MARVEXZA-992507 format. One record per residue (C-alpha): residue in three letters; x, y, z. Coordinates in Angstrom, 3 decimals. Example, Ala and Ser with C-alpha at 12.3 -4.5 7.8 and 13.67 -1.06 7.14 Angstrom:
nupa xx yy zz
ALA 12.300 -4.500 7.800
SER 13.670 -1.060 7.140
//
This chain:
nupa xx yy zz
MET 0.445 -23.329 2.105
VAL 1.043 -19.731 0.983
GLU -2.078 -18.047 -0.403
LEU -1.498 -16.761 -3.922
PHE -2.560 -13.646 -5.796
HIS -3.993 -13.426 -9.311
SER -5.426 -10.839 -11.664
THR -8.921 -9.387 -11.252
ARG -9.449 -10.436 -14.882
SER -8.159 -14.011 -14.820
THR -7.041 -16.734 -12.418
ASN -4.653 -18.298 -14.927
ILE -1.458 -16.917 -13.408
GLN -0.914 -17.282 -9.651
VAL 1.849 -15.360 -7.874
THR 3.025 -14.793 -4.309
ALA 2.531 -11.501 -2.500
LYS 6.193 -10.683 -3.068
GLN 5.896 -11.350 -6.779
ALA 2.689 -9.295 -6.979
ILE 4.403 -6.348 -5.286
ARG 7.457 -6.551 -7.514
GLN 5.355 -6.819 -10.680
GLY 2.868 -4.123 -9.673
ILE 0.162 -4.912 -12.216
ALA -0.878 -8.200 -13.815
ASP 0.206 -9.021 -17.369
ASP -3.388 -8.768 -18.603
GLY -3.784 -5.268 -17.173
GLY -5.765 -6.411 -14.157
LEU -4.960 -5.748 -10.510
PHE -3.683 -8.387 -8.120
VAL -6.187 -9.800 -5.610
ASN -6.133 -12.622 -3.095
ASP -9.171 -14.879 -2.669
SER -8.237 -15.579 0.960
LEU -8.974 -11.982 2.013
GLY -10.903 -12.242 5.260
LYS -10.114 -15.875 6.032
THR -7.581 -14.673 8.587
LEU -9.135 -12.107 10.936
VAL -7.400 -9.504 13.061
ASP -8.000 -9.721 16.820
VAL -9.498 -6.248 17.111
GLU -10.246 -6.521 20.828
SER -6.529 -6.887 21.566
LEU -5.500 -3.685 19.774
PRO -6.206 -0.863 22.289
GLY -2.983 0.364 23.855
LYS -0.780 -1.172 21.173
SER 1.560 1.015 19.163
TYR 0.952 1.731 15.495
GLN 3.886 -0.540 14.693
GLU 2.373 -3.430 16.667
ILE -1.006 -2.979 14.968
ALA 0.733 -2.864 11.576
LEU 2.413 -6.217 12.244
GLU -0.907 -7.910 13.006
VAL -2.720 -6.435 10.005
LEU 0.062 -6.912 7.453
SER 0.663 -10.486 8.607
ALA -2.911 -11.250 7.569
LEU -2.547 -9.515 4.197
LEU 0.961 -10.539 3.055
PRO 1.192 -14.229 3.951
ASP 4.580 -15.003 2.401
PHE 6.436 -12.294 4.320
THR 8.002 -13.648 7.499
GLU 7.433 -11.918 10.814
ASP 11.071 -10.788 10.837
GLU 10.715 -9.322 7.343
LEU 7.561 -7.433 8.294
GLN 9.118 -6.201 11.527
SER 12.092 -4.866 9.584
CYS 9.849 -3.083 7.072
ILE 7.587 -1.616 9.760
GLN 10.364 -0.366 12.018
GLY 12.155 1.217 9.073
ALA 9.012 2.908 7.758
TYR 7.420 4.269 10.912
GLY 10.030 5.993 13.027
SER 11.445 9.485 13.407
ASN 10.388 10.359 9.850
PHE 6.837 10.730 11.213
LYS 6.334 13.787 13.413
ASP 3.739 12.207 15.695
GLU 4.554 9.073 17.686
ASP 1.042 7.752 17.035
ILE 1.822 7.973 13.266
THR -1.882 8.553 12.463
PRO -3.383 10.342 15.495
LEU -7.145 10.661 15.901
LYS -8.478 14.106 16.826
SER -11.941 15.137 17.968
LEU -14.100 17.426 15.829
GLY -17.065 18.032 18.083
MET -19.131 14.838 17.986
ASN -17.006 13.424 15.145
TYR -13.339 12.717 14.494
VAL -10.549 13.291 11.994
LEU -7.745 10.796 11.443
GLU -4.606 12.830 10.726
LEU -2.624 11.080 8.011
PHE -0.241 13.921 7.177
HIS 2.568 13.596 9.715
GLY 4.983 11.843 7.352
PRO 7.936 13.293 5.425
THR 5.847 14.802 2.596
SER 2.820 15.890 4.694
ALA 0.313 13.690 2.851
PHE -1.505 10.440 3.579
LYS 0.443 8.677 0.831
ASP 3.491 8.623 3.141
VAL 1.920 5.913 5.303
ALA 2.083 3.467 2.401
LEU 5.023 4.826 0.445
GLN 7.456 4.758 3.338
ILE 6.980 0.999 3.613
LEU 6.544 -0.007 -0.055
PRO 10.274 0.357 -0.929
ARG 11.061 -1.827 2.059
PHE 8.601 -4.440 0.823
MET 10.297 -4.227 -2.560
ALA 13.697 -4.882 -0.998
HIS 12.414 -8.227 0.277
THR 11.062 -9.265 -3.129
THR 14.504 -9.657 -4.662
ALA 14.869 -13.041 -2.976
ASP 12.204 -14.341 -5.363
ASN 14.623 -13.781 -8.224
ALA 16.783 -16.598 -6.928
GLN 13.899 -18.899 -7.770
ALA 13.794 -17.819 -11.423
GLU 13.491 -20.675 -13.863
SER 16.533 -19.654 -15.877
GLN 19.553 -17.343 -15.840
GLU 17.756 -15.295 -18.493
ASP 14.863 -14.711 -16.086
LEU 17.311 -13.759 -13.356
ASP 19.196 -11.268 -15.558
ALA 15.929 -9.667 -16.686
ASN 14.972 -8.832 -13.111
LYS 18.130 -7.194 -11.808
ARG 16.611 -3.729 -11.625
VAL 13.123 -2.348 -11.001
LEU 11.952 0.902 -12.578
ILE 8.971 2.365 -10.735
LEU 6.540 4.278 -12.960
THR 3.992 6.464 -11.209
ALA 1.351 8.856 -12.466
THR 0.368 11.345 -9.785
SER -2.489 13.756 -9.304
GLY -0.409 15.577 -6.726
ASP 0.642 13.708 -3.582
THR 1.661 10.201 -4.673
GLY 4.536 11.575 -6.734
LYS 6.457 13.254 -3.928
ALA 5.708 10.486 -1.425
ALA 6.960 7.859 -3.900
LEU 10.049 9.884 -4.755
GLU 10.831 10.309 -1.063
GLY 10.418 6.596 -0.440
PHE 12.435 5.299 -3.394
ALA 15.180 7.942 -3.681
ASP 18.609 6.240 -3.811
VAL 17.178 2.775 -3.122
ASP 19.563 0.163 -4.541
SER 18.666 -1.490 -7.861
THR 15.633 0.764 -8.222
GLY 14.766 3.794 -10.322
ILE 11.610 5.873 -10.239
VAL 9.942 8.124 -12.798
VAL 6.983 10.299 -11.819
PHE 4.593 11.782 -14.376
TYR 2.370 14.652 -13.234
PRO -0.206 16.712 -15.185
ALA 1.333 20.035 -16.184
GLY -0.333 22.973 -14.481
GLN -2.777 20.817 -12.519
VAL -1.059 20.366 -9.154
SER -0.564 22.995 -6.463
GLU 2.637 25.034 -6.552
VAL 3.810 23.413 -3.330
GLN 3.135 19.930 -4.736
ARG 5.069 20.797 -7.897
LEU 8.034 22.161 -5.985
GLN 8.128 19.082 -3.779
MET 8.556 16.900 -6.857
VAL 10.849 18.945 -9.094
THR 13.365 19.635 -6.305
GLN 13.642 15.964 -5.261
SER 17.184 14.767 -4.594
GLY 18.483 11.332 -5.564
SER 20.499 9.802 -8.381
ASN 17.763 7.365 -9.364
VAL 14.766 9.709 -9.691
GLY 13.068 11.405 -12.621
VAL 10.139 13.816 -12.734
VAL 8.340 15.038 -15.834
ALA 5.256 17.147 -16.505
VAL 2.769 15.695 -18.988
ARG 0.597 17.866 -21.191
GLY -2.790 16.415 -20.233
ASN -4.678 15.517 -17.073
PHE -4.039 12.795 -14.498
ASP -6.251 10.275 -16.283
ASP -4.214 10.757 -19.478
ALA -0.986 10.083 -17.595
GLN -2.371 7.142 -15.611
SER -3.862 5.487 -18.693
SER -0.559 5.827 -20.538
VAL 1.341 4.287 -17.625
LYS -1.046 1.335 -17.670
ARG -0.515 0.919 -21.417
ILE 3.242 0.969 -20.853
PHE 2.894 -1.772 -18.232
GLY 0.896 -3.840 -20.733
ASP 3.390 -3.392 -23.589
ALA 5.078 -6.803 -23.822
ASP 7.504 -5.634 -26.523
LEU 8.691 -2.749 -24.364
ALA 9.084 -5.060 -21.387
SER 11.272 -7.417 -23.434
GLU 13.277 -4.483 -24.781
LEU 13.987 -3.101 -21.295
ALA 14.888 -6.515 -19.917
ALA 17.323 -7.139 -22.766
SER 18.910 -3.687 -22.833
SER 19.284 -2.935 -19.127
GLY 17.996 -5.862 -17.075
THR 15.039 -3.719 -16.004
ARG 11.468 -4.603 -15.216
LEU 8.707 -2.111 -14.561
SER 6.595 -1.793 -11.430
SER 4.246 0.728 -9.864
ALA 3.999 2.832 -6.721
ASN 0.369 3.782 -7.355
SER -2.307 2.010 -5.350
ILE -2.754 -0.366 -8.277
ASN 0.226 -2.070 -6.590
VAL -1.087 -4.260 -3.781
GLY 2.001 -3.375 -1.740
ARG 0.916 0.267 -1.839
LEU -2.683 -0.573 -0.955
VAL -2.397 -2.887 2.048
PRO -0.430 -0.540 4.370
GLN -3.412 1.807 4.190
VAL -5.577 -0.866 5.818
VAL -3.574 -0.472 9.024
TYR -4.732 3.026 9.893
TYR -8.389 1.998 9.923
PHE -7.554 -0.453 12.694
ALA -5.396 2.181 14.411
ALA -8.328 4.625 14.420
TYR -10.663 2.025 15.903
ALA -8.060 1.064 18.517
GLN -7.744 4.707 19.587
LEU -11.529 4.986 19.995
LEU -11.542 1.817 22.106
PHE -8.597 2.999 24.197
THR -10.282 6.307 25.054
GLN -13.566 4.454 25.693
GLU -15.397 6.445 23.034
ILE -16.782 3.112 21.828
ASN -17.131 -0.436 23.091
PHE -15.705 -3.425 21.268
GLY -18.029 -4.413 18.442
ASP -19.526 -0.949 17.967
GLU -19.561 0.076 14.329
VAL -17.695 3.141 13.052
ASP -18.336 5.046 9.818
PHE -15.397 6.315 7.779
ILE -15.734 9.256 5.386
VAL -12.937 9.224 2.850
PRO -11.901 11.802 0.233
THR -10.963 9.683 -2.748
GLY -10.314 9.838 -6.474
ASN -8.551 6.601 -7.377
PHE -10.595 4.585 -4.817
GLY -7.527 3.158 -3.068
ASP -7.831 4.937 0.282
ILE -11.444 3.849 0.763
LEU -10.898 0.361 -0.645
ALA -8.431 -0.143 2.207
GLY -11.399 0.404 4.532
TYR -13.263 -2.406 2.798
TYR -10.233 -4.661 3.259
ALA -10.305 -3.740 6.961
LYS -13.974 -4.704 7.125
ARG -13.180 -8.070 5.512
LEU -10.476 -8.573 8.171
GLY -13.023 -8.163 10.947
LEU -13.075 -4.438 11.723
PRO -16.605 -3.320 12.752
VAL -17.110 -0.856 9.903
GLY -20.542 0.682 9.460
LYS -20.553 2.711 6.257
LEU -17.640 3.619 4.025
VAL -18.583 6.998 2.584
VAL -16.989 8.147 -0.669
ALA -16.372 11.902 -0.662
SER -15.782 13.335 -4.145
ASP -15.028 16.788 -5.465
LYS -16.603 18.305 -8.585
ASN -15.203 15.375 -10.611
ASN -17.951 13.248 -9.091
VAL -17.770 10.154 -11.302
LEU -17.749 7.887 -8.227
TYR -20.853 9.550 -6.800
ASP -22.705 9.044 -10.057
PHE -21.567 5.421 -10.252
LEU -22.677 4.575 -6.722
THR -26.074 6.225 -7.237
THR -26.815 4.925 -10.762
GLY -24.717 1.779 -11.265
VAL -23.229 3.302 -14.427
TYR -19.569 4.302 -14.499
ASP -19.072 6.897 -17.229
ARG -15.850 8.852 -17.690
ASN -17.222 10.587 -20.797
ARG -17.702 13.902 -19.057
GLU -16.068 17.248 -18.550
PHE -12.866 17.140 -16.508
PHE -12.602 19.864 -13.871
THR -9.395 21.287 -12.431
THR -10.247 22.061 -8.812
ILE -8.629 23.274 -5.586
SER -8.524 19.596 -4.523
PRO -6.225 18.414 -7.350
SER -5.346 15.013 -5.910
MET -8.991 14.019 -6.442
ASP -9.262 15.334 -9.994
ILE -9.644 11.855 -11.456
LEU -12.218 10.288 -13.783
ILE -10.775 6.761 -14.006
SER -10.772 5.235 -10.527
SER -8.467 2.258 -10.917
ASN -9.076 0.532 -7.591
LEU -12.785 0.268 -8.270
GLU -11.816 -2.821 -10.254
ARG -10.713 -4.627 -7.096
MET -13.940 -3.704 -5.318
LEU -16.023 -4.992 -8.230
TYR -14.072 -8.254 -8.194
TYR -14.931 -8.945 -4.573
PHE -18.580 -7.876 -4.806
SER -19.088 -10.046 -7.906
ASP -17.764 -13.027 -5.940
GLY -14.656 -13.244 -8.072
ASP -16.323 -13.158 -11.501
THR -13.204 -12.505 -13.591
GLU -15.130 -12.756 -16.866
LEU -17.472 -9.982 -15.747
ILE -14.579 -7.797 -14.600
SER -12.715 -8.337 -17.852
ARG -15.813 -7.397 -19.826
LEU -16.487 -4.268 -17.752
MET -12.894 -3.076 -18.059
ASN -12.975 -3.705 -21.798
ASP -16.152 -1.626 -22.005
LEU -14.405 1.151 -20.105
ALA -11.412 1.044 -22.423
THR -13.448 1.015 -25.628
THR -16.515 3.128 -24.801
GLY -15.521 4.985 -21.627
ARG -18.386 3.518 -19.603
TYR -19.784 0.338 -18.102
GLU -22.894 -0.710 -16.201
VAL -22.820 -3.046 -13.210
PRO -25.664 -5.562 -12.693
GLY -28.285 -4.395 -10.210
GLU -27.825 -7.235 -7.746
ILE -24.137 -6.388 -7.395
MET -24.901 -2.699 -6.909
GLU -27.294 -3.580 -4.082
LYS -24.470 -5.342 -2.251
ILE -22.093 -2.448 -2.901
ARG -24.569 0.104 -1.548
SER -24.983 -1.933 1.641
VAL -21.354 -1.040 2.423
PHE -20.642 2.209 0.545
ASP -22.392 5.564 0.665
CYS -21.370 8.720 -1.175
GLY -21.510 12.472 -1.462
TRP -19.656 15.281 -3.208
ALA -18.804 18.938 -2.861
ASP -18.478 21.663 -5.464
GLU -15.827 24.372 -5.176
ASP -17.980 26.764 -3.151
GLN -18.978 23.964 -0.775
VAL -15.327 23.007 -0.288
ARG -14.444 26.580 0.636
THR -17.440 26.810 2.962
ALA -16.446 23.549 4.639
ILE -12.930 24.862 5.336
ALA -14.390 28.003 6.917
GLU -17.036 26.124 8.923
CYS -14.531 23.611 10.264
TRP -12.315 26.482 11.433
ASN -15.180 28.501 12.916
ASP -16.811 25.527 14.651
ASN -13.731 23.576 15.771
HIS -10.752 25.930 15.464
TYR -9.250 23.283 13.199
VAL -7.780 23.881 9.738
ILE -8.347 21.334 6.957
ASP -7.076 21.117 3.392
PRO -9.472 21.201 0.387
HIS -9.556 17.383 -0.001
THR -10.423 16.805 3.635
ALA -12.987 19.595 3.240
CYS -14.846 17.467 0.693
ALA -15.285 14.862 3.415
TYR -16.251 17.492 5.982
HIS -19.021 18.676 3.661
VAL -20.195 15.106 2.997
LEU -20.270 14.509 6.757
SER -23.167 16.963 6.965
THR -25.026 15.687 3.892
THR -25.137 11.924 4.577
GLU -27.008 10.198 7.385
GLY -24.529 7.557 8.484
THR -25.020 4.444 10.590
PRO -27.305 5.146 13.590
THR -25.294 5.784 16.798
ALA -21.978 5.092 15.006
PRO -19.100 7.561 15.460
ARG -17.956 9.085 12.180
VAL -14.285 9.422 11.293
ILE -13.002 11.622 8.468
LEU -9.762 10.473 6.867
SER -7.628 13.540 6.236
THR -5.603 13.837 3.047
ALA -2.815 16.342 3.549
SER -1.525 19.231 5.582
PRO -3.391 22.442 4.745
TYR 0.044 23.989 4.136
LYS 0.283 22.029 0.879
PHE -2.593 24.214 -0.376
PRO -2.056 27.428 1.588
ARG -3.533 29.780 -1.000
ALA -6.832 27.921 -1.341
VAL -7.160 27.496 2.434
LEU -6.299 31.098 3.239
GLU -8.818 32.421 0.704
ALA -11.493 30.050 2.032
LEU -10.913 31.559 5.470
GLY -11.744 34.990 4.062
GLN -8.179 36.267 3.879
THR -6.459 38.010 0.973
ALA -3.756 35.685 -0.312
PRO -0.359 37.251 -1.098
SER 1.416 36.435 -4.356
SER 3.808 33.854 -2.910
ASP 2.591 30.489 -1.599
PHE 5.245 30.748 1.114
GLU 3.860 34.087 2.222
CYS 0.465 32.357 2.255
MET 1.946 29.752 4.615
GLU 3.132 32.476 6.974
ASP -0.250 34.215 6.934
LEU -2.061 30.935 7.565
HIS 0.298 30.227 10.460
ALA -0.358 33.674 11.918
LEU -4.104 33.092 11.681
SER -4.279 29.511 12.929
GLY -1.193 28.999 15.084
MET -0.689 25.644 13.372
ASP 2.994 24.854 12.803
ILE 4.280 24.918 9.225
PRO 5.909 21.557 8.352
GLU 9.616 22.156 7.807
ASN 9.634 19.924 4.722
LEU 7.266 22.401 3.050
ARG 8.673 25.643 4.422
SER 12.178 24.706 3.282
LEU 11.093 24.496 -0.372
GLU 11.286 28.272 -0.758
GLY 14.229 29.285 -2.895
GLN 15.137 25.737 -3.954
SER 16.034 25.275 -7.628
ALA 14.128 22.843 -9.798
ARG 16.150 19.806 -10.865
PHE 13.492 18.649 -13.331
THR 11.954 20.903 -15.957
ASP 10.954 18.471 -18.743
GLU 7.447 18.702 -20.182
ILE 6.255 16.126 -22.722
ASP 3.171 14.963 -24.590
VAL 1.387 11.806 -23.470
ALA 2.508 10.062 -26.670
ASP 6.148 10.609 -25.682
MET 5.904 8.808 -22.333
PRO 7.146 5.380 -23.572
ASP 10.274 6.956 -25.081
TYR 10.866 8.859 -21.877
VAL 10.730 5.553 -19.983
ARG 13.300 4.055 -22.370
THR 15.606 7.003 -21.834
MET 15.341 6.923 -18.060
ALA 15.787 3.139 -17.881
ALA 19.009 3.456 -19.848
ARG 20.210 6.364 -17.704
PHE 19.574 4.562 -14.412
ALA 21.381 1.452 -15.730
GLU 24.608 3.349 -16.460
//
């Protein structure tokens, strides 16, 4: 019997993994979860020496039960090949007594590539579900998928790269105007592909993400798009379970590398320190723990927008606060969507509680979690945060102490590494976020250098200082013309979706 997924807010509608991936978000606005998480465990002891692709097959087989082995093999082999510049896909490097898991060797030099290279391939295998539609009307209304994604910087380019020119699929990326790095912006607005759209939104990431969620929940718009162009909407953000579960794999890959090099023995716990804004990257670590990985603490590393730190220390989630634009823009988030999945599991599947908390968040901007649930959460999760000066100091200290260059997001974790105690005797692994060349100006200045006017000149100066190769996908952006120059208000996003759906259907 195939285990089914349902919303965090209700168990009324049950869907397969393929249907959950194609739909992206539940009709009631909740996120798809599976109550069988952890019933099938991964054989961790067998992993050392296996390739990333082999580890991915074992992990994803446990998480996506209605995908066949052949389907998963096809997705994995297509996603993790020559498009990654390191054969280990996510290599583990030593930082003194600790470690960093490099997640930036994909085609856009950010950790999002690990998931967004495989998500379109998952999507391609969901079309078979359409043949089981109850009526021809249902079949016609699912001919085409339009991916909507709000990005705080890295998801946008990684999603565009993954979905560009994919058959029967269009993608629209919304990013906050003026609140991503220049390199991140150029990566998005120069994207090739006949089925892609990129637009700046006047507002911050939370404004864009909240609007995308409202669009997903607009039943009238969904009916309109189905009738006019045979289009249904889906997501490439980590609210989509198909975007989340590939991230679970690299936790197992990190542990396997530590076992293989005999840094640990089987069963030893490992702490993971994770820069996070939307809570997806660290939630994947919790999924890994449920699948049998010996995880000690999962440590949330926040930037100055430290809403997650305050939540984990007080039990109150409150987005009614000043929003800061920082040098770690991909973490400039006040509404951490994936926290909803975590709360579902720690409340033992109390959908009524989750629905009430999310309603409180929508109406008042805050919610408070019962104390007994927070005690369970704190037994797994720890937290810390870094202000702008601490981020810059962390970049400099990591270079001075290890001759290793990190980007501002990873620097948040490097700072938190020194301010949290961790599990006794457990190795500590930082999950990196992106190549430092995506933020060359901020990194160069943190290293005490005068940054030239051009970000590409900053790349060259950083290369001269560090000797670290500049990724060609970033260096080649210089001189490219922007294909997308639109800038809209948040209120105009639904109309923009209508326009793009019609254009992609032509």
